[in-house]
C-alpha positions as a printed NumPy array, in Angstrom:
array([[-77.798,  23.373,  33.958],
       [-81.39 ,  22.251,  34.31 ],
       [-82.814,  18.777,  33.669],
       [-83.983,  19.43 ,  30.115],
       [-80.619,  20.815,  29.037],
       [-78.814,  17.782,  30.485],
       [-81.263,  15.378,  28.861],
       [-80.743,  17.06 ,  25.495],
       [-76.977,  16.947,  25.994],
       [-77.135,  13.235,  26.828],
       [-79.128,  12.536,  23.682],
       [-77.12 ,  14.631,  21.217],
       [-73.526,  14.988,  22.426],
       [-71.24 ,  12.263,  21.001],
       [-68.914,  12.365,  24.032],
       [-71.782,  11.371,  26.346],
       [-72.803,   8.612,  23.913],
       [-69.237,   7.371,  23.886],
       [-69.057,   7.096,  27.667],
       [-72.299,   5.121,  27.735],
       [-71.405,   2.816,  24.812],
       [-70.959,  -0.921,  25.428],
       [-67.478,  -0.932,  23.851],
       [-66.375,   2.34 ,  25.462],
       [-63.111,   0.847,  26.856],
       [-62.144,  -0.437,  23.401],
       [-63.048,   2.84 ,  21.679],
       [-61.277,   5.074,  24.194],
       [-58.13 ,   2.938,  24.426],
       [-57.729,   2.462,  20.674],
       [-58.697,   5.947,  19.471],
       [-56.857,   7.551,  22.381],
       [-53.64 ,   5.712,  21.524],
       [-53.763,   6.467,  17.789],
       [-55.169,   9.992,  17.644],
       [-54.285,  11.49 ,  21.053],
       [-51.105,   9.839,  22.331],
       [-49.542,   9.55 ,  18.852],
       [-51.091,  12.877,  17.724],
       [-52.279,  11.427,  14.387],
       [-54.764,  13.479,  12.36 ],
       [-55.235,  11.631,   9.074],
       [-54.944,   7.827,   8.998],
       [-55.962,   5.802,   5.958],
       [-58.768,   3.293,   6.346],
       [-56.494,   0.354,   5.522],
       [-53.833,   1.288,   8.081],
       [-56.35 ,   2.033,  10.825],
       [-58.264,  -1.212,  10.138],
       [-55.017,  -3.212,  10.264],
       [-54.089,  -1.731,  13.634],
       [-57.573,  -2.295,  15.044],
       [-57.542,  -5.872,  13.741],
       [-54.355,  -6.569,  15.713],
       [-55.915,  -5.087,  18.852],
       [-59.113,  -7.124,  18.448],
       [-57.136, -10.318,  17.902],
       [-55.097,  -9.738,  21.065],
       [-58.215,  -8.97 ,  23.14 ],
       [-60.102, -11.989,  21.835],
       [-57.138, -14.275,  22.513],
       [-56.784, -12.9  ,  26.037],
       [-60.437, -13.689,  26.767],
       [-59.962, -17.442,  26.145],
       [-58.614, -19.318,  29.185],
       [-56.013, -21.98 ,  28.42 ],
       [-57.361, -25.532,  28.142],
       [-61.035, -24.508,  27.956],
       [-63.465, -24.858,  25.101],
       [-63.403, -22.119,  22.491],
       [-66.132, -19.607,  23.31 ],
       [-67.593, -16.843,  21.193],
       [-65.133, -13.945,  20.868],
       [-65.846, -10.806,  22.8  ],
       [-65.418,  -8.649,  19.689],
       [-66.766, -10.753,  16.792],
       [-67.112,  -8.046,  14.122],
       [-64.494,  -7.076,  11.573],
       [-62.268,  -4.072,  12.176],
       [-63.701,  -2.213,   9.172],
       [-67.25 ,  -2.694,  10.532],
       [-66.263,  -1.173,  13.873],
       [-64.671,   1.841,  12.146],
       [-67.742,   2.409,   9.977],
       [-69.971,   2.217,  13.056],
       [-67.797,   4.698,  14.974],
       [-67.855,   7.098,  12.01 ],
       [-71.651,   6.875,  11.536],
       [-73.698,  10.034,  12.258],
       [-75.422,   8.384,  15.222],
       [-71.997,   7.832,  16.847],
       [-69.855,  10.764,  15.709],
       [-66.532,   9.587,  17.178],
       [-64.602,   9.414,  13.894],
       [-64.596,  11.757,  10.924],
       [-64.395,   9.899,   7.614],
       [-63.16 ,  12.002,   4.709],
       [-61.209,  11.897,   1.469],
       [-58.02 ,  14.022,   1.456],
       [-57.25 ,  16.011,  -1.643],
       [-55.879,  13.729,  -4.367],
       [-56.601,  10.485,  -2.442],
       [-58.916,   7.657,  -3.547],
       [-58.941,   5.92 ,  -0.157],
       [-60.959,   7.267,   2.775],
       [-59.099,   8.535,   5.834],
       [-60.145,   8.832,   9.474],
       [-59.634,  11.45 ,  12.145],
       [-60.948,  11.581,  15.704],
       [-63.588,  14.146,  16.608],
       [-63.294,  16.499,  19.605],
       [-65.763,  14.259,  21.447],
       [-63.088,  11.575,  21.807],
       [-60.683,  14.054,  23.418],
       [-63.388,  15.3  ,  25.802],
       [-64.409,  11.783,  26.872],
       [-60.791,  10.672,  27.26 ],
       [-59.924,  13.737,  29.361],
       [-62.852,  13.026,  31.687],
       [-61.856,   9.36 ,  32.061],
       [-58.259,  10.317,  32.817],
       [-59.494,  12.679,  35.528],
       [-61.036,   9.664,  37.306],
       [-57.644,   8.004,  37.823],
       [-56.086,   8.321,  41.251],
       [-53.064,  10.606,  41.478],
       [-50.338,  10.229,  44.064],
       [-49.696,  13.974,  43.985],
       [-52.231,  16.748,  43.428],
       [-50.755,  20.229,  43.179],
       [-52.809,  23.287,  44.125],
       [-50.311,  26.06 ,  44.87 ],
       [-49.255,  26.59 ,  41.255],
       [-52.845,  26.819,  40.044],
       [-53.64 ,  29.399,  42.72 ],
       [-50.612,  31.415,  41.594],
       [-51.772,  31.154,  37.998],
       [-55.266,  32.39 ,  38.92 ],
       [-53.789,  35.294,  40.882],
       [-51.471,  36.236,  37.991],
       [-54.293,  36.074,  35.437],
       [-56.504,  38.271,  37.588],
       [-53.707,  40.821,  37.873],
       [-53.19 ,  40.837,  34.106],
       [-56.922,  41.325,  33.514],
       [-57.266,  44.189,  35.972],
       [-54.123,  45.965,  34.794],
       [-54.854,  45.28 ,  31.115],
       [-58.331,  46.788,  31.394],
       [-57.113,  49.944,  33.126],
       [-57.18 ,  53.024,  30.86 ],
       [-55.789,  55.61 ,  33.32 ],
       [-52.049,  56.142,  32.588],
       [-51.358,  57.22 ,  36.18 ],
       [-52.715,  53.953,  37.555],
       [-50.716,  51.946,  35.019],
       [-47.523,  53.829,  35.911],
       [-48.119,  53.275,  39.628],
       [-48.563,  49.553,  39.046],
       [-45.342,  49.387,  37.012],
       [-43.476,  51.288,  39.724],
       [-44.609,  48.752,  42.317],
       [-43.431,  45.911,  40.115],
       [-40.072,  47.601,  39.559],
       [-39.579,  47.97 ,  43.314],
       [-40.344,  44.317,  43.833],
       [-37.866,  43.344,  41.104],
       [-35.197,  45.622,  42.582],
       [-35.674,  44.025,  46.02 ],
       [-35.324,  40.551,  44.525],
       [-32.147,  41.629,  42.69 ],
       [-30.634,  42.948,  45.916],
       [-31.453,  39.713,  47.79 ],
       [-29.819,  37.661,  45.053],
       [-26.72 ,  39.849,  45.149],
       [-26.604,  39.328,  48.901],
       [-26.692,  35.563,  48.384],
       [-30.36 ,  35.022,  49.309],
       [-31.621,  32.827,  46.463],
       [-35.185,  31.521,  46.732],
       [-35.265,  27.997,  45.266],
       [-38.416,  25.995,  44.673],
       [-38.532,  22.726,  46.583],
       [-39.282,  19.372,  44.93 ],
       [-42.999,  19.524,  45.773],
       [-43.368,  22.954,  44.16 ],
       [-41.487,  21.797,  41.059],
       [-43.679,  18.688,  40.691],
       [-46.77 ,  20.829,  41.247],
       [-45.852,  23.179,  38.415],
       [-44.719,  20.342,  36.131],
       [-48.063,  18.612,  36.591],
       [-49.911,  21.795,  35.636],
       [-47.644,  22.397,  32.607],
       [-48.187,  18.838,  31.342],
       [-51.957,  19.029,  31.795],
       [-52.229,  22.449,  30.135],
       [-49.996,  21.427,  27.221],
       [-52.1  ,  18.347,  26.458],
       [-55.365,  20.271,  26.793],
       [-54.041,  22.944,  24.439],
       [-53.119,  20.321,  21.856],
       [-56.613,  18.842,  22.12 ],
       [-58.222,  22.265,  21.705],
       [-56.848,  22.517,  18.176],
       [-59.068,  19.652,  17.074],
       [-62.111,  21.439,  18.486],
       [-61.098,  24.742,  16.838],
       [-60.798,  22.963,  13.495],
       [-64.211,  21.352,  13.992],
       [-65.748,  24.739,  14.84 ],
       [-64.422,  26.184,  11.577],
       [-66.02 ,  23.275,   9.692],
       [-69.311,  23.88 ,  11.51 ],
       [-69.284,  27.567,  10.559],
       [-68.571,  26.573,   6.968],
       [-71.504,  24.125,   6.958],
       [-73.83 ,  26.822,   8.282],
       [-72.668,  29.17 ,   5.543],
       [-73.241,  26.515,   2.876],
       [-76.709,  25.886,   4.246],
       [-77.445,  29.6  ,   3.912],
       [-76.228,  29.52 ,   0.295],
       [-78.34 ,  26.455,  -0.495],
       [-81.511,  28.125,   0.759],
       [-80.758,  31.522,  -0.815],
       [-83.425,  32.836,  -3.154],
       [-82.249,  36.418,  -3.784],
       [-79.693,  37.85 ,  -6.186],
       [-76.109,  36.752,  -6.321],
       [-74.834,  40.209,  -5.367],
       [-76.708,  40.068,  -2.079],
       [-75.458,  36.516,  -1.565],
       [-71.856,  37.63 ,  -2.019],
       [-72.36 ,  40.346,   0.587],
       [-73.661,  37.744,   3.015],
       [-70.82 ,  35.302,   2.271],
       [-68.054,  37.867,   2.608],
       [-69.56 ,  39.183,   5.802],
       [-69.78 ,  35.677,   7.248],
       [-66.169,  34.844,   6.34 ],
       [-65.066,  38.119,   7.916],
       [-67.037,  37.326,  11.051],
       [-65.238,  33.973,  11.309],
       [-61.79 ,  35.544,  11.237],
       [-62.842,  38.437,  13.49 ],
       [-64.636,  36.272,  16.057],
       [-63.155,  35.77 ,  19.533],
       [-62.06 ,  32.266,  18.599],
       [-60.519,  33.418,  15.315],
       [-58.576,  36.283,  16.895],
       [-57.371,  34.076,  19.751],
       [-56.2  ,  31.379,  17.347],
       [-54.389,  33.867,  15.112],
       [-52.657,  35.437,  18.125],
       [-51.556,  32.035,  19.399],
       [-50.341,  30.935,  15.967],
       [-48.383,  34.154,  15.419],
       [-46.823,  33.802,  18.866],
       [-45.786,  30.216,  18.1  ],
       [-44.317,  31.083,  14.699],
       [-41.73 ,  33.372,  16.279],
       [-38.277,  31.816,  15.953],
       [-37.152,  33.368,  19.225],
       [-40.192,  31.939,  21.047],
       [-39.551,  28.464,  19.598],
       [-35.911,  28.53 ,  20.691],
       [-36.904,  29.742,  24.15 ],
       [-39.54 ,  27.013,  24.479],
       [-37.026,  24.372,  23.404],
       [-34.516,  25.602,  25.982],
       [-37.079,  25.757,  28.803],
       [-38.566,  22.335,  28.088],
       [-35.113,  20.754,  27.9  ],
       [-34.143,  22.304,  31.243],
       [-37.384,  21.245,  32.951],
       [-37.142,  17.661,  31.68 ],
       [-33.641,  17.352,  33.195],
       [-34.62 ,  18.522,  36.697],
       [-33.837,  15.979,  39.429],
       [-37.169,  16.646,  41.126],
       [-39.073,  15.431,  38.04 ],
       [-38.648,  11.698,  38.609],
       [-40.997,  10.597,  35.789],
       [-40.833,  13.207,  32.998],
       [-43.398,  13.078,  30.219],
       [-41.447,  12.212,  27.017],
       [-44.041,  13.92 ,  24.846],
       [-43.591,  17.254,  26.609],
       [-40.072,  17.648,  25.193],
       [-41.446,  18.253,  21.676],
       [-44.918,  19.502,  22.548],
       [-44.312,  22.891,  20.88 ],
       [-43.599,  21.13 ,  17.578],
       [-46.928,  19.277,  17.949],
       [-48.625,  22.636,  18.574],
       [-47.082,  24.054,  15.436],
       [-48.193,  21.063,  13.339],
       [-51.731,  21.221,  14.731],
       [-51.907,  24.96 ,  14.042],
       [-50.721,  24.441,  10.471],
       [-53.395,  21.771,   9.947],
       [-56.041,  24.185,  11.221],
       [-54.777,  26.916,   8.887],
       [-54.803,  24.449,   5.988],
       [-58.389,  23.476,   6.808],
       [-59.486,  27.123,   6.76 ],
       [-57.721,  27.742,   3.433],
       [-59.24 ,  24.604,   1.9  ],
       [-62.737,  25.507,   3.089],
       [-62.353,  28.994,   1.638],
       [-61.189,  27.562,  -1.696],
       [-64.098,  25.114,  -1.825],
       [-66.526,  27.896,  -1.007],
       [-65.104,  30.054,  -3.795],
       [-65.475,  27.19 ,  -6.275],
       [-69.002,  26.652,  -5.055],
       [-69.874,  30.275,  -5.722],
       [-68.186,  30.244,  -9.135],
       [-70.124,  27.2  , -10.308],
       [-71.514,  27.672, -13.819],
       [-74.609,  25.708, -12.857],
       [-75.876,  28.835, -11.126],
       [-76.128,  30.539, -14.505],
       [-76.68 ,  27.68 , -17.003],
       [-79.319,  25.483, -15.401],
       [-81.598,  27.332, -13.022],
       [-84.096,  24.458, -12.931],
       [-81.469,  21.961, -11.804],
       [-80.377,  24.376,  -9.11 ],
       [-83.974,  24.729,  -7.903],
       [-84.29 ,  20.948,  -7.682],
       [-81.004,  20.666,  -5.779],
       [-82.055,  23.453,  -3.433],
       [-85.303,  21.621,  -2.753],
       [-83.413,  18.43 ,  -1.924],
       [-80.973,  20.291,   0.314],
       [-83.807,  22.1  ,   2.062],
       [-85.557,  18.798,   2.771],
       [-82.291,  17.26 ,   3.981],
       [-81.704,  20.16 ,   6.363],
       [-85.233,  19.822,   7.74 ],
       [-84.772,  16.067,   8.313],
       [-81.223,  16.354,   9.689],
       [-82.35 ,  16.476,  13.328],
       [-84.633,  13.41 ,  13.064],
       [-83.258,  10.002,  14.124],
       [-84.218,   8.348,  10.829],
       [-81.763,   6.557,   8.553],
       [-82.224,   7.87 ,   5.001],
       [-78.902,   6.571,   3.681],
       [-78.633,   4.277,   0.673],
       [-75.756,   2.573,  -1.08 ],
       [-75.074,   2.604,  -4.814],
       [-72.536,   0.654,  -6.825],
       [-70.924,   3.71 ,  -8.376],
       [-71.255,   7.477,  -8.536],
       [-72.451,   7.296, -12.183],
       [-73.759,   4.526, -14.475],
       [-71.415,   2.938, -16.994],
       [-73.257,   3.347, -20.33 ],
       [-72.102,   1.588, -23.507],
       [-74.208,   2.178, -26.638],
       [-74.444,  -0.666, -29.213],
       [-73.348,   1.572, -32.102],
       [-70.214,   2.55 , -30.205],
       [-68.855,  -0.97 , -30.557],
       [-66.358,  -1.329, -33.439],
       [-67.036,  -3.698, -36.325],
       [-65.117,  -6.924, -36.69 ],
       [-61.712,  -6.467, -38.263],
       [-59.901,  -9.599, -39.445],
       [-56.334,  -9.95 , -38.306],
       [-53.539,  -9.93 , -40.873],
       [-51.626, -13.189, -40.803],
       [-47.876, -12.849, -41.033],
       [-46.486, -15.235, -43.672],
       [-43.707, -17.513, -42.485],
       [-40.96 , -18.605, -44.843],
       [-39.147, -21.874, -44.246],
       [-35.549, -22.436, -45.348],
       [-32.256, -24.098, -44.586],
       [-29.916, -22.464, -42.113],
       [-26.378, -22.438, -43.517],
       [-23.161, -22.212, -41.582],
       [-21.59 , -18.747, -41.718],
       [-18.298, -18.229, -43.508],
       [-17.339, -14.762, -42.218],
       [-13.769, -14.18 , -41.11 ],
       [-13.583, -12.621, -37.587],
       [-10.393, -11.703, -35.769],
       [-10.914, -13.078, -32.288],
       [ -7.563, -11.886, -30.95 ],
       [ -9.177,  -8.621, -29.73 ],
       [-11.074, -10.639, -27.141],
       [ -7.796, -11.487, -25.431],
       [ -6.573,  -7.889, -25.397],
       [ -9.192,  -6.661, -22.877],
       [ -7.83 ,  -5.186, -19.653],
       [ -9.288,  -6.426, -16.359],
       [ -8.366,  -4.639, -13.167],
       [ -8.849,  -6.672,  -9.994],
       [-10.289,  -4.275,  -7.338],
       [ -9.546,  -6.782,  -4.558],
       [ -5.817,  -6.431,  -5.233],
       [ -6.065,  -2.628,  -5.069],
       [ -8.061,  -2.787,  -1.804],
       [ -5.335,  -4.954,  -0.276],
       [ -2.663,  -2.442,  -1.396],
       [ -4.558,   0.438,   0.266],
       [ -5.079,  -1.587,   3.447],
       [ -1.353,  -2.309,   3.683],
       [ -0.603,   1.393,   3.236],
       [ -3.035,   2.275,   6.071],
       [ -1.705,  -0.352,   8.441],
       [  0.593,   2.047,  10.308],
       [ -1.11 ,   5.395,   9.632],
       [ -4.607,   6.806,   9.643],
       [ -4.63 ,   8.209,   6.059],
       [ -2.597,   8.034,   2.877],
       [ -2.723,   9.904,  -0.436],
       [ -3.276,   8.242,  -3.793],
       [  0.057,   9.577,  -5.065],
       [  1.888,   7.896,  -2.156],
       [  0.119,   4.591,  -2.787],
       [  1.04 ,   4.63 ,  -6.485],
       [  4.606,   5.653,  -5.668],
       [  4.918,   2.552,  -3.455],
       [  3.013,   0.288,  -5.841],
       [  3.4  ,   1.644,  -9.432],
       [  0.576,   1.249, -11.923],
       [  0.897,  -1.814, -14.129],
       [ -2.342,  -1.514, -16.082],
       [ -2.259,   2.195, -16.882],
       [ -5.235,   4.514, -16.817],
       [ -7.724,   1.694, -16.169],
       [ -5.978,   0.86 , -12.88 ],
       [ -5.947,   4.558, -11.899],
       [ -9.722,   4.842, -12.483],
       [-10.239,   1.673, -10.435],
       [ -8.446,   3.316,  -7.485],
       [-10.944,   6.218,  -7.629],
       [-13.957,   3.885,  -7.436],
       [-12.775,   1.652,  -4.568],
       [-15.28 ,   0.968,  -1.78 ],
       [-14.416,  -0.903,   1.41 ],
       [-15.572,  -0.912,   5.022],
       [-11.991,  -0.49 ,   6.294],
       [-11.44 ,   2.902,   4.66 ],
       [-13.17 ,   5.737,   2.831],
       [-12.125,   7.756,  -0.225],
       [-12.023,  11.566,   0.228],
       [-11.816,  13.903,  -2.799],
       [-10.523,  17.472,  -2.369],
       [-11.561,  19.49 ,  -5.443],
       [ -9.709,  22.59 ,  -4.236],
       [ -6.286,  20.954,  -4.601],
       [ -4.782,  18.896,  -7.445],
       [ -1.986,  16.381,  -7.734],
       [ -0.179,  14.58 , -10.559],
       [  0.201,  10.844, -10.959],
       [  2.803,   9.359, -13.352],
       [  3.236,   5.877, -14.817],
       [  4.832,   4.106, -17.774],
       [  2.667,   2.703, -20.549],
       [  3.253,  -0.536, -22.472],
       [  5.572,   1.294, -24.907],
       [  7.776,   2.67 , -22.122],
       [  6.509,   6.246, -22.437],
       [  5.773,   8.276, -19.309],
       [  2.146,   9.294, -18.757],
       [  0.998,  12.092, -16.448],
       [ -2.543,  12.547, -15.074],
       [ -3.691,  15.649, -13.184],
       [ -6.648,  15.021, -10.833],
       [ -8.112,  16.325,  -7.541],
       [ -6.291,  15.304,  -4.398],
       [ -7.477,  11.829,  -3.353],
       [ -6.942,  10.56 ,   0.192],
       [ -7.744,   7.138,   1.66 ],
       [ -8.859,   7.549,   5.312],
       [ -8.926,   4.574,   7.655],
       [-12.326,   3.863,   9.204],
       [-13.067,   3.861,  12.929],
       [-11.922,   0.812,  14.901],
       [-15.507,  -0.472,  15.295],
       [-16.177,  -0.279,  11.556],
       [-12.784,  -1.874,  10.763],
       [-13.527,  -4.659,  13.219],
       [-16.875,  -5.387,  11.589],
       [-15.276,  -5.458,   8.14 ],
       [-12.583,  -7.92 ,   9.305],
       [-15.206, -10.132,  10.856],
       [-17.144, -10.119,   7.588],
       [-14.009, -11.409,   5.854],
       [-13.478, -14.182,   8.399],
       [-10.415, -12.596,  10.093],
       [-10.119, -12.872,  13.882],
       [-10.156,  -9.366,  15.309]])
């Protein structure tokens, strides 16, 4: 790259501006933790400001030496001010947007943050730098390119024959007991490359999503400046959307996403990652690598959702009735958009703040006339003592079943066995309060045991009512199962019993 290209890149690229910013360590550490390490993609302004406020407080407190006079804090601004500054067009490190159905703005990191963070991480010293695995990868990729571009069937067959011979020789060596095993250095070399490639691939999704948004903005700019018929515009729009999906980036993304959606591939990735993480040679495994394929799948789904949402918004934009009903308004809007596009590349702040998106208008004649309130008349009188005759004996005929007594009965039954049926418990301790006591048994809850209902089998429970008549109830089989010793111990401690 020549001098002019580098100077233009330094002036316009947000990653370069981030590396040269005064608060670059704060920006990279905070945004890298939230959006890269934790793989967050949509954080509300309140949550992100609260987390940044905690970080700023800790940094400001760490700057003050103990016993010295209080100096000006290193980061004096509010967390919300920092976020707004990082999301401003002149910075471009955060994307501020409103998700569908949300009233609060959300933030997401731009690809510039990932690029700057990757470059900073490359500056750190590494105790081990692997080269053999990368050379093997380059050699394998070159072979795939040469063989994949070959159109002569004879050459392809010859190449496959050579590979089959090599595989047969390796099979024979293994059968003879000659097993080639990678040493610890080779395993660490390949693990380092896998970890680096996996993280880079996850970061590429953010850039792919941003590229789709850029293509959509260019298409909207074309629509805003269009002066021909709508039929010609539709031809242009459909052709542009087709070019997005058929571009190299679109085809590569769709191939990757289809490959990742395969259930067999997901199971194979899970098995391979689990096996690699448990290797003895990998002394410090990356915990994030164990579920990296799930992060890939989530990032791919977010990219697909972004493309679908952009397509839906574009369709609504084309179907707008303003195009037909108010041509003059559309001409004015097109003039404003054209001027905005011409001034977009100038470093001039044309932003302004308003109190609301629309004025709150209240016409005088819309106010209702005065309506007097109706006063409710109050009548005063003497309160007399009631003379009604009420039989209060029914209050003393209510049945109260003590669940604590029933719990103690079940505990005694489970003292020498692990489970007992409800019929056995009632046979040992007959019902004295009838059906109410039976229902209470069904609703018992205690930490020392659990109640298990088997709807496939039934049992009968008998008891004598207050008149001496036998009653029979048919219900699903109920079994009281003693809890595990740890749970029973905790329950006894809660009751004050020495375990």
